[in-house]
C-alpha positions as CSV (number, residue, x, y, z in Angstrom):
1,M,74.2,94.0,82.5
2,P,76.9,92.7,84.4
3,V,77.7,94.1,88.2
4,L,80.4,96.3,88.4
5,D,82.9,95.6,91.0
6,L,85.1,98.2,92.1
7,G,86.8,96.7,95.0
8,E,86.8,97.5,98.6
9,E,87.8,101.2,98.3
10,T,85.2,104.0,97.4
11,V,86.3,106.3,95.0
12,G,86.6,109.0,97.8
13,E,88.6,106.6,99.8
14,R,90.8,106.1,96.9
15,I,91.3,110.1,96.2
16,A,92.0,110.3,99.9
17,R,94.5,107.7,99.8
18,L,96.2,109.0,96.2
19,R,96.4,112.5,97.9
20,K,98.0,111.4,100.8
21,E,100.8,108.9,98.9
22,R,101.8,112.3,97.0
23,G,102.2,114.2,100.1
24,Y,99.7,116.8,99.2
25,T,97.2,118.3,102.2
26,Q,93.8,118.8,101.1
27,I,94.4,122.5,100.4
28,E,97.7,121.6,98.2
29,L,95.1,119.4,96.1
30,A,92.4,122.0,95.8
31,E,94.7,124.5,94.5
32,R,96.0,122.6,92.0
33,I,92.8,121.4,90.4
34,G,91.0,124.7,91.3
35,T,88.5,124.4,94.2
36,I,88.4,124.7,97.8
37,Q,89.7,122.6,100.7
38,A,85.9,121.9,101.5
39,L,84.9,120.1,98.6
40,I,87.9,118.0,98.6
41,S,87.1,116.9,102.2
42,D,83.3,116.1,100.4
43,Y,84.8,114.0,97.7
44,E,87.3,112.4,100.0
45,R,84.0,111.4,102.3
46,D,81.9,110.4,99.2
47,K,79.5,113.4,100.0
48,L,80.0,114.8,96.7
49,R,80.0,112.6,93.3
50,L,82.9,113.1,90.6
51,N,81.3,114.3,87.3
52,G,83.2,113.7,84.5
53,E,85.5,117.3,84.7
54,M,86.3,116.6,88.4
55,A,87.5,113.0,87.8
56,V,89.8,114.4,84.9
57,R,90.9,117.4,87.3
58,F,91.4,115.0,90.1
59,A,93.6,112.3,87.9
60,L,95.5,115.0,86.5
61,A,96.5,116.4,89.8
62,L,97.1,113.3,91.2
63,E,99.4,111.9,88.1
64,V,97.0,108.6,87.7
65,S,94.8,107.5,84.7
66,T,90.9,108.2,85.0
67,D,90.4,104.2,85.1
68,E,92.9,103.9,88.3
69,L,91.0,107.3,89.9
70,L,87.8,105.3,89.5
71,G,88.9,101.8,90.3
72,L,88.6,100.5,87.2
73,A,92.6,99.7,86.5
74,G,95.6,98.3,88.0
75,T,96.7,99.6,91.4
76,K,99.8,101.8,91.5
77,A,101.7,99.5,93.2
78,A,101.5,97.3,90.4
79,R,102.9,99.9,88.1
80,G,105.5,101.2,90.4
81,K,105.2,103.4,93.2
82,K,106.4,107.1,92.7
83,P,108.1,109.0,95.7
84,S,105.7,111.2,97.6
85,R,106.1,115.0,97.3
86,K,107.1,114.9,101.4
87,I,110.0,112.9,100.6
88,L,111.1,114.3,97.7
89,R,111.2,117.7,100.1
90,R,112.9,116.1,102.5
91,M,115.7,114.9,100.2
92,E,115.9,118.2,98.6
93,Q,116.7,119.9,102.3
94,I,119.0,116.8,102.9
95,E,120.7,118.3,99.7
96,K,121.4,121.4,101.2
97,L,123.1,120.4,104.3
98,P,126.6,120.3,104.8
99,A,128.7,116.8,103.4
100,A,129.3,115.5,106.8
101,Q,125.7,116.0,107.9
102,Q,124.4,114.5,104.7
103,A,126.9,111.5,105.8
104,L,125.9,111.4,109.2
105,L,122.1,111.4,108.5
106,L,122.1,108.9,105.3
107,K,123.9,106.6,107.7
108,T,120.9,106.9,110.2
109,I,118.5,106.6,107.5
110,D,120.8,103.2,106.5
111,T,120.4,102.0,110.0
112,F,116.5,102.4,110.3
113,I,116.2,100.8,107.0
114,K,118.2,97.7,107.6
115,A,116.8,97.3,110.7
116,A,113.1,97.3,109.3
117,G,114.2,94.9,106.4
118,K,114.9,92.0,109.5
């Protein structure tokens, strides 16, 4: 039987990374999959192994395939990254600001992005 190479990242580490990329807290992810925060923590620390049902629940909540969740498919970066919920929430808050404040904030953001690109 061939050796299965799942990469450097454990399933728990992958769950934690995907959760953070999406901008979810452990509590928010627990609510999305119908469990409690303590179990999310245990999965992320590899104290619990995923069964089939939980793998599907995590995959649906994190908007990835079960293959990606288990480390059997290409990474999200290879397919194009979705913005995190944290960024999307901030964008919604920016859109509620008056136009002058939006323009000033966007100018500030553009300055940071330009400086980071150097």
